[in-house]
C-alpha positions as CSV (number, residue, x, y, z in Angstrom):
1,M,22.0,22.5,26.5
2,S,19.3,25.1,25.9
3,E,21.9,27.6,24.6
4,R,23.2,24.9,22.2
5,I,19.7,24.3,20.9
6,A,19.1,28.0,20.5
7,T,22.4,28.4,18.6
8,S,21.5,25.5,16.3
9,R,18.1,26.9,15.5
10,F,19.6,30.3,14.8
11,L,22.2,28.9,12.4
12,N,19.5,26.8,10.7
13,R,17.3,29.8,10.2
14,F,20.3,31.9,9.0
15,F,21.4,29.2,6.4
16,Y,17.9,29.2,4.9
17,A,17.5,33.0,5.0
18,L,20.9,33.8,3.6
19,V,20.2,34.0,-0.1
20,P,16.8,35.7,0.4
21,I,18.6,38.3,2.4
22,L,21.2,38.8,-0.3
23,S,18.4,39.0,-2.9
24,W,16.8,41.9,-1.2
25,L,20.2,43.6,-0.5
26,L,21.1,43.4,-4.1
27,I,17.8,44.7,-5.4
28,T,17.8,47.7,-3.0
29,F,21.6,48.3,-3.1
30,P,21.3,51.3,-5.5
31,L,18.7,52.9,-3.2
32,W,20.6,52.8,0.0
33,F,24.2,53.1,-1.2
34,S,23.9,55.8,-4.0
35,P,23.6,58.7,-1.5
36,F,27.0,57.9,-0.2
37,H,29.0,56.2,-2.9
38,P,27.1,56.4,-6.3
39,A,30.2,55.6,-8.3
40,V,30.5,52.2,-6.6
41,V,26.9,51.5,-7.4
42,A,27.5,52.5,-11.0
43,Y,30.4,50.2,-11.4
44,F,28.4,47.4,-9.8
45,I,25.5,47.9,-12.3
46,I,27.9,48.0,-15.3
47,A,29.7,44.9,-14.0
48,F,26.3,43.1,-13.6
49,D,25.2,44.1,-17.1
50,L,28.4,42.7,-18.5
51,Y,28.1,39.5,-16.5
52,F,24.5,39.1,-17.8
53,F,25.8,39.7,-21.4
54,Y,28.4,37.0,-20.8
55,K,25.8,34.5,-19.4
56,S,23.5,35.2,-22.4
57,L,26.3,34.4,-24.8
58,Q,27.3,31.3,-22.9
59,T,23.7,30.1,-22.9
60,I,23.3,30.5,-26.6
61,F,26.7,28.9,-27.3
62,R,25.9,25.9,-25.2
63,A,22.4,25.5,-26.5
64,V,23.7,25.4,-30.1
65,I,26.3,22.8,-29.2
66,S,23.6,20.7,-27.4
67,Y,21.3,21.0,-30.4
68,K,24.0,19.8,-32.8
69,K,24.8,16.8,-30.5
70,T,21.1,16.0,-30.3
71,L,20.9,15.9,-34.1
72,A,23.8,13.5,-34.2
73,H,22.4,11.2,-31.5
74,I,19.0,11.0,-33.2
75,K,20.7,9.1,-36.0
76,I,22.2,6.4,-33.7
77,N,20.2,3.2,-33.4
78,Y,20.8,2.3,-29.8
79,T,18.5,-0.7,-29.8
80,A,20.6,-2.3,-32.5
81,K,23.8,-1.4,-30.7
82,L,22.5,-3.1,-27.5
83,K,21.3,-6.2,-29.4
84,K,24.6,-6.5,-31.2
85,A,26.4,-6.4,-27.8
86,G,23.9,-8.9,-26.3
87,K,23.0,-6.4,-23.6
88,D,19.4,-5.5,-24.5
89,K,18.0,-7.4,-21.5
90,L,20.6,-6.7,-18.8
91,V,18.7,-3.7,-17.3
92,S,15.3,-3.5,-15.8
93,H,13.5,-0.1,-16.0
94,F,10.9,1.0,-13.4
95,V,9.1,4.2,-14.6
96,I,7.5,6.1,-11.7
97,I,4.7,8.5,-12.8
98,P,3.8,10.6,-9.8
99,N,0.3,11.9,-10.3
100,F,-2.4,13.8,-8.4
101,K,-5.7,14.8,-10.0
102,E,-4.2,14.4,-13.5
103,P,-6.7,14.0,-16.3
104,V,-6.9,10.4,-17.5
105,Y,-6.2,11.5,-21.1
106,K,-3.0,13.2,-20.0
107,L,-1.8,10.1,-18.2
108,E,-2.8,7.9,-21.2
109,S,-0.8,10.1,-23.6
110,T,2.3,9.9,-21.3
111,I,2.0,6.1,-20.9
112,N,1.6,5.8,-24.7
113,S,4.9,7.5,-25.2
114,L,6.4,4.7,-23.1
115,V,4.6,2.0,-25.1
116,K,6.0,3.4,-28.4
117,N,9.6,3.2,-27.0
118,D,12.0,1.1,-29.0
119,Y,13.3,-0.7,-25.9
120,P,11.9,-4.3,-25.2
121,G,8.7,-3.7,-23.3
122,K,9.1,-6.7,-21.0
123,N,12.0,-5.0,-19.3
124,I,9.9,-1.9,-18.5
125,Y,7.7,-1.8,-15.4
126,L,5.1,0.9,-15.1
127,V,4.6,2.4,-11.6
128,L,1.5,4.5,-11.1
129,A,2.4,6.5,-8.0
130,C,-1.0,7.9,-7.0
131,E,-2.1,9.9,-4.0
132,E,-4.6,8.1,-1.7
133,R,-6.3,11.4,-0.9
134,E,-7.5,11.8,-4.5
135,N,-11.2,11.0,-5.0
136,D,-11.9,7.8,-6.9
137,I,-8.2,7.3,-7.6
138,K,-8.4,3.5,-7.3
139,N,-10.9,3.2,-10.1
140,K,-8.8,5.5,-12.3
141,A,-5.7,3.5,-11.6
142,R,-7.5,0.2,-12.3
143,A,-8.8,1.5,-15.6
144,L,-5.2,2.5,-16.7
145,T,-3.9,-0.8,-15.5
146,A,-6.5,-2.7,-17.6
147,K,-5.6,-0.7,-20.7
148,F,-1.9,-1.1,-20.5
149,T,-1.2,-4.3,-18.5
150,N,-0.1,-6.2,-21.6
151,K,2.3,-3.5,-22.7
152,F,4.8,-3.7,-19.8
153,A,6.5,-6.4,-17.7
154,D,4.1,-5.3,-15.0
155,V,1.9,-2.4,-13.9
156,I,2.3,-1.5,-10.2
157,R,-0.4,0.6,-8.6
158,V,0.8,2.6,-5.5
159,Y,-1.5,4.7,-3.3
160,H,0.5,7.1,-1.1
161,P,-1.1,7.9,2.3
162,L,0.2,11.4,3.2
163,L,1.6,11.3,6.7
164,P,1.8,14.2,9.2
165,H,5.5,14.8,8.8
166,E,5.4,14.7,5.0
167,A,5.0,17.6,2.5
168,P,2.5,17.0,-0.3
169,G,4.3,16.7,-3.6
170,K,6.6,14.5,-5.7
171,A,9.2,13.8,-3.1
172,S,7.0,12.1,-0.5
173,N,5.0,10.3,-3.3
174,Q,8.1,8.9,-5.0
175,T,9.7,7.7,-1.7
176,Y,6.6,5.7,-0.9
177,A,6.6,4.3,-4.4
178,A,10.3,3.5,-4.3
179,K,9.8,1.5,-1.0
180,I,7.1,-0.6,-2.8
181,I,9.6,-1.2,-5.6
182,D,12.2,-2.3,-3.1
183,D,9.8,-5.0,-1.9
184,Y,9.0,-5.9,-5.5
185,L,12.7,-6.3,-6.4
186,N,13.3,-8.5,-3.3
187,Q,10.3,-10.7,-4.1
188,H,11.3,-11.2,-7.8
189,G,15.0,-11.5,-7.3
190,I,15.9,-8.4,-9.4
191,D,19.3,-6.8,-8.9
192,P,19.0,-3.2,-7.6
193,K,22.3,-2.3,-9.2
194,S,20.9,-3.3,-12.6
195,T,17.6,-1.5,-12.0
196,L,17.1,2.0,-13.3
197,I,14.4,4.2,-11.9
198,T,13.0,6.9,-14.2
199,I,10.9,9.7,-12.7
200,C,8.5,10.7,-15.4
201,D,6.1,13.6,-14.9
202,A,2.5,13.0,-15.9
203,D,2.9,15.4,-18.8
204,S,6.4,14.3,-20.0
205,Y,6.5,12.4,-23.3
206,L,9.6,10.4,-23.5
207,P,11.2,10.1,-26.9
208,K,11.3,6.8,-28.7
209,N,15.0,6.2,-28.1
210,Y,15.0,7.2,-24.4
211,F,15.4,3.8,-22.8
212,S,17.7,2.3,-25.4
213,Y,19.9,5.4,-25.2
214,L,19.7,5.5,-21.4
215,T,20.6,1.8,-21.1
216,Y,23.5,2.1,-23.5
217,E,25.0,5.1,-21.6
218,F,24.4,3.3,-18.2
219,L,26.1,0.1,-19.2
220,R,29.2,1.8,-20.6
221,D,29.4,4.3,-17.7
222,T,32.1,3.1,-15.2
223,G,30.7,5.4,-12.5
224,R,27.1,4.5,-13.1
225,Q,26.2,3.6,-9.5
226,H,26.6,7.2,-8.5
227,H,25.2,8.9,-11.5
228,F,21.9,10.5,-12.6
229,Y,20.9,10.7,-16.3
230,C,18.8,13.4,-17.8
231,A,17.5,14.8,-21.1
232,P,16.1,18.3,-21.4
233,V,12.4,18.6,-20.9
234,L,11.2,21.1,-23.5
235,L,7.8,22.8,-23.0
236,Y,6.4,22.5,-26.5
237,N,3.7,19.9,-26.5
238,N,0.8,22.5,-26.2
239,F,2.8,25.4,-27.6
240,W,0.2,26.9,-30.0
241,K,-2.6,26.8,-27.4
242,L,-0.7,29.1,-25.1
243,P,-1.1,32.8,-24.6
244,F,2.0,34.6,-26.1
245,F,3.6,35.3,-22.7
246,V,3.6,31.7,-21.7
247,R,5.0,30.8,-25.2
248,M,7.8,33.2,-24.5
249,Q,8.5,31.5,-21.1
250,A,8.3,28.1,-22.7
251,T,10.8,29.1,-25.4
252,L,13.2,30.6,-22.8
253,S,12.9,27.7,-20.4
254,S,13.4,25.1,-23.2
255,I,16.5,26.7,-24.7
256,V,18.1,27.2,-21.2
257,R,17.4,23.6,-20.4
258,L,19.0,22.5,-23.6
259,S,22.1,24.6,-22.8
260,L,22.4,23.0,-19.4
261,L,23.5,19.7,-20.9
262,E,26.9,21.4,-21.5
263,Y,27.3,22.5,-17.9
264,K,29.6,19.4,-17.2
265,E,30.1,19.1,-13.4
266,N,27.3,21.7,-12.7
267,L,24.6,19.8,-14.6
268,I,21.8,18.8,-12.3
269,Q,18.8,16.9,-13.5
270,I,15.4,18.6,-13.8
271,S,11.9,17.2,-13.4
272,T,12.1,14.0,-15.5
273,Y,15.3,11.9,-15.0
274,S,16.7,8.5,-14.3
275,T,19.1,6.9,-11.8
276,N,19.8,3.4,-10.4
277,F,17.8,2.0,-7.6
278,W,20.9,1.1,-5.5
279,L,21.9,4.8,-5.2
280,L,18.3,5.8,-4.2
281,K,18.3,3.2,-1.5
282,Q,21.6,4.3,-0.1
283,L,20.1,7.8,0.3
284,N,16.9,6.3,1.9
285,F,15.1,7.7,-1.2
286,W,13.8,11.3,-1.4
287,D,13.5,13.5,1.7
288,V,9.7,13.5,2.4
289,D,9.5,17.0,4.0
290,I,10.6,19.1,0.9
291,I,8.9,20.4,-2.2
292,P,11.6,20.7,-5.0
293,E,12.9,17.1,-5.3
294,D,15.0,17.0,-8.4
295,W,18.0,19.1,-7.4
296,H,17.5,18.0,-3.8
297,I,18.0,14.3,-4.4
298,Y,21.2,15.2,-6.4
299,L,22.4,17.2,-3.3
300,Q,21.5,14.3,-1.0
301,A,23.8,12.1,-3.1
302,F,26.5,14.7,-3.4
303,F,26.8,15.3,0.3
304,R,27.0,11.5,0.8
305,F,29.4,10.5,-2.0
306,G,31.0,13.7,-3.1
307,K,32.8,13.9,-6.5
308,L,31.5,10.4,-7.5
309,V,28.1,12.0,-8.1
310,R,27.3,13.4,-11.5
311,A,24.4,14.0,-13.8
312,I,25.1,12.5,-17.3
313,P,23.5,14.3,-20.2
314,L,21.3,12.5,-22.7
315,Y,21.1,14.3,-26.0
316,T,17.5,13.6,-26.9
317,I,14.3,15.5,-26.3
318,I,11.6,15.0,-23.8
319,N,8.5,17.0,-24.7
320,G,6.3,18.4,-22.0
321,D,3.4,20.8,-21.5
322,A,3.7,24.4,-20.5
323,V,1.1,25.8,-18.1
324,Y,-2.4,26.2,-19.7
325,S,-5.6,26.6,-17.8
326,G,-8.0,27.5,-20.6
327,N,-8.1,31.3,-20.2
328,F,-5.7,34.2,-19.7
329,L,-6.3,34.9,-16.0
330,R,-6.2,31.3,-14.8
331,T,-3.2,30.5,-16.9
332,S,-1.4,33.6,-15.6
333,A,-2.2,32.7,-12.0
334,N,-1.0,29.1,-12.5
335,R,2.1,30.2,-14.3
336,Y,3.0,32.5,-11.4
337,E,2.5,29.7,-8.9
338,Q,4.6,27.2,-10.9
339,E,7.5,29.6,-11.0
340,K,7.2,30.3,-7.3
341,R,7.3,26.6,-6.6
342,W,10.4,26.2,-8.8
343,A,12.1,29.2,-7.0
344,W,11.4,27.5,-3.7
345,G,14.4,25.5,-4.6
346,V,16.4,28.2,-2.9
347,S,15.7,26.2,0.2
348,D,18.3,23.7,-1.2
349,I,21.0,26.2,-0.3
350,G,20.1,26.1,3.4
351,Y,20.2,22.3,3.2
352,S,23.6,22.5,1.5
353,L,25.1,24.9,4.0
354,K,24.0,22.6,6.8
355,S,25.3,19.5,5.0
356,F,28.6,21.3,4.5
357,F,29.4,20.8,8.2
358,S,28.0,17.3,8.5
359,S,30.0,15.8,5.6
360,P,33.7,16.0,6.6
361,N,34.5,13.2,4.2
362,I,33.8,15.4,1.2
363,D,36.4,17.8,-0.2
364,P,35.5,21.3,1.2
365,V,36.6,23.0,-2.0
366,L,34.3,20.9,-4.0
367,K,31.4,21.7,-1.6
368,I,32.1,25.4,-1.8
369,R,32.1,25.4,-5.6
370,K,28.8,23.5,-5.6
371,I,27.2,25.9,-3.1
372,L,28.4,28.9,-5.0
373,Y,26.9,27.6,-8.2
374,L,23.5,27.1,-6.3
375,M,23.8,30.6,-4.9
376,E,24.5,32.2,-8.3
377,T,21.5,30.5,-9.9
378,H,19.1,31.5,-7.2
379,L,20.4,35.0,-6.8
380,M,20.2,35.8,-10.5
381,W,16.6,34.6,-10.6
382,P,14.8,37.3,-8.5
383,T,17.4,40.1,-8.9
384,S,18.3,40.3,-12.6
385,F,15.2,42.1,-13.7
386,F,15.5,44.9,-11.2
387,I,19.3,45.4,-11.7
388,L,19.1,45.3,-15.5
389,T,16.1,47.5,-16.0
390,V,15.7,50.1,-13.2
391,S,18.9,50.3,-11.3
392,A,20.9,52.4,-13.8
393,S,18.4,55.3,-13.3
394,I,18.5,55.3,-9.5
395,P,22.0,56.7,-8.7
396,P,21.4,60.0,-10.7
397,L,17.9,60.3,-9.1
398,V,18.8,59.9,-5.5
399,N,22.2,61.7,-5.8
400,P,21.8,64.8,-8.1
401,V,25.5,65.7,-7.7
402,F,26.4,62.3,-9.2
403,K,24.1,63.1,-12.2
404,R,26.4,66.0,-13.2
405,T,29.5,63.7,-13.4
406,V,30.6,62.0,-16.6
407,L,29.9,58.5,-15.1
408,G,26.5,59.6,-13.9
409,F,25.6,60.9,-17.3
410,L,26.9,57.8,-19.1
411,L,25.6,55.1,-16.8
412,P,22.1,54.8,-18.3
413,Q,23.5,54.9,-21.8
414,L,26.2,52.3,-21.1
415,S,23.7,50.0,-19.4
416,G,21.3,50.4,-22.3
417,L,24.0,49.6,-24.9
418,I,25.0,46.4,-23.1
419,L,21.4,45.2,-22.8
420,T,20.7,46.1,-26.5
421,S,23.7,44.0,-27.5
422,A,22.4,41.1,-25.4
423,S,18.9,41.4,-27.0
424,L,20.3,40.8,-30.4
425,M,20.7,37.1,-29.4
426,I,16.9,36.9,-29.5
427,I,17.3,36.1,-33.2
428,I,19.2,32.9,-32.4
429,Y,16.6,32.1,-29.7
430,V,13.8,32.3,-32.3
431,Y,15.8,30.2,-34.7
432,L,16.5,27.5,-32.2
433,D,12.9,27.6,-31.0
434,I,11.6,26.9,-34.5
435,K,14.1,24.1,-35.1
436,L,13.4,22.4,-31.7
437,R,9.7,22.5,-32.3
438,Q,10.1,20.9,-35.7
439,R,11.7,18.0,-33.8
440,V,8.6,17.5,-31.7
441,H,6.2,18.1,-34.6
442,Q,5.1,21.6,-33.6
443,K,5.5,23.5,-36.9
444,T,5.6,27.2,-37.4
445,N,3.4,28.8,-40.1
446,V,4.9,31.6,-42.1
447,Y,2.2,34.1,-40.9
448,A,3.2,33.4,-37.2
449,L,6.8,34.5,-37.7
450,P,6.2,38.3,-37.3
451,L,4.4,37.7,-33.9
452,L,7.2,35.4,-32.8
453,L,9.6,38.3,-33.2
454,I,7.5,41.2,-32.1
455,Q,6.4,39.5,-28.8
456,W,10.0,39.7,-27.5
457,Y,9.6,43.4,-27.1
458,L,7.5,42.5,-24.1
459,L,10.2,40.3,-22.6
460,P,11.0,42.7,-19.7
461,L,7.4,42.7,-18.6
462,V,7.0,39.0,-18.9
463,S,10.3,38.4,-17.1
464,F,9.1,40.6,-14.2
465,L,5.6,39.1,-13.8
466,F,6.4,35.4,-14.4
467,S,10.1,35.0,-13.3
468,S,11.6,37.7,-11.0
469,L,8.4,38.5,-9.1
470,P,7.4,34.9,-8.2
471,A,11.0,34.1,-7.4
472,L,11.2,37.1,-5.0
473,D,7.9,36.0,-3.5
474,A,9.4,32.6,-2.7
475,H,12.5,34.2,-1.3
476,T,10.5,36.5,0.9
477,R,8.3,33.7,2.2
478,I,11.4,31.8,3.2
479,L,12.9,34.9,4.8
480,L,9.7,35.4,6.9
481,G,9.6,31.7,7.9
482,K,6.4,31.0,6.0
483,K,5.5,27.6,4.5
484,M,4.6,26.8,1.0
485,Q,1.9,24.3,-0.1
486,Y,2.5,22.2,-3.2
487,K,-0.1,23.0,-5.8
488,V,-0.5,20.9,-8.9
489,T,0.0,23.0,-12.0
490,E,-3.0,22.9,-14.3
491,K,-2.2,21.8,-17.8
492,L,-5.3,21.2,-19.9
């Protein structure tokens, strides 16, 4: 029995450490393999550069398609379509806003975006998912309730008491709120299968057509009981307040999120999303001992229901805040912590590897494809900067003989040529950035255009400090068996 427990613990530890180990192996690969087989390292670097170029082209292509589809859907009056079909009151919407130490004005702005929605207000229920440990939270929640109580079918206040086995964060908060909603549905005779739950971050401003569009897609979706629904959360709401490096990150993140809508079976919802209550209850809601909850709840569903589970794209725009703490140093520190928290999602791979063996009813090929997609995403995150920028110079340095070969001479030049070609796509990034911000009323003055272009020369430094390094930090912490505490990202 003790040997079985020890083996189980070892496998569990290995599953969670696998990708962090691979990250460090890939980053250091040119150092420890070049003395023996520098040509292999050179071909690996060139192949990686070409793969990065391909992924960059793919991202731009998909982002442009998503943008064009978004423009088309903006013109559709989904409220009229629902009323014409007599289906405008068939679905109840419960909007959970998880919050902890959020400024009142920020919560009011988010709730106001719900009030302005074109879906009938009496079918929308506002759920203020508060943390009991926040000082004076009940007075804050009561004040918000008093202000908005006539704008919704009901306003439900929930105070989550953090339990010893729970991790602080959205997952445990939302599970507690969902259980309260479960009681509410039972008391009021509301059908769980006709109830949509929307997780709305405290700084996410839903577009006017969100609920009408969501309802229309839900009602015409034959597989709706097993589906999630998501629109891209673009980080433009406070764009011109941000230091330039955070603006660059906001632009990159926004365009990548837009492109994800075209990922078909690999689309997984991020941050703010919707699904039906029946599905959540089948999963016993969110696991309460994890930090990254959006991809995790998708994986919970996937390893329960397999190919039935999908994320359905909504071609509309949710506008959110990027990190901003009032000054350069605090904003930098908070941006780093936010990226590290996002990168902690690599723990989902350990969960998926364990679930692979405990879900014999799911097609193994389907499971392998899903896990490989997760691994690709989380391996590119911490490693790409190092492989793209410094790796090409390492083989000639550590192996002087290789430097005198044709391949050794050409390696830095070939790598530079591929990356220069990839950087030309920045022009399209800037164009999409400007067009997307116009849609959320963040205009670009003519005098700001030169800076918007020049700042991209610092992209390698920004990518290192606020993407690859915090991701590698998260991977290393998991590798060393350290825990991570959820920190609310400051957005003034």
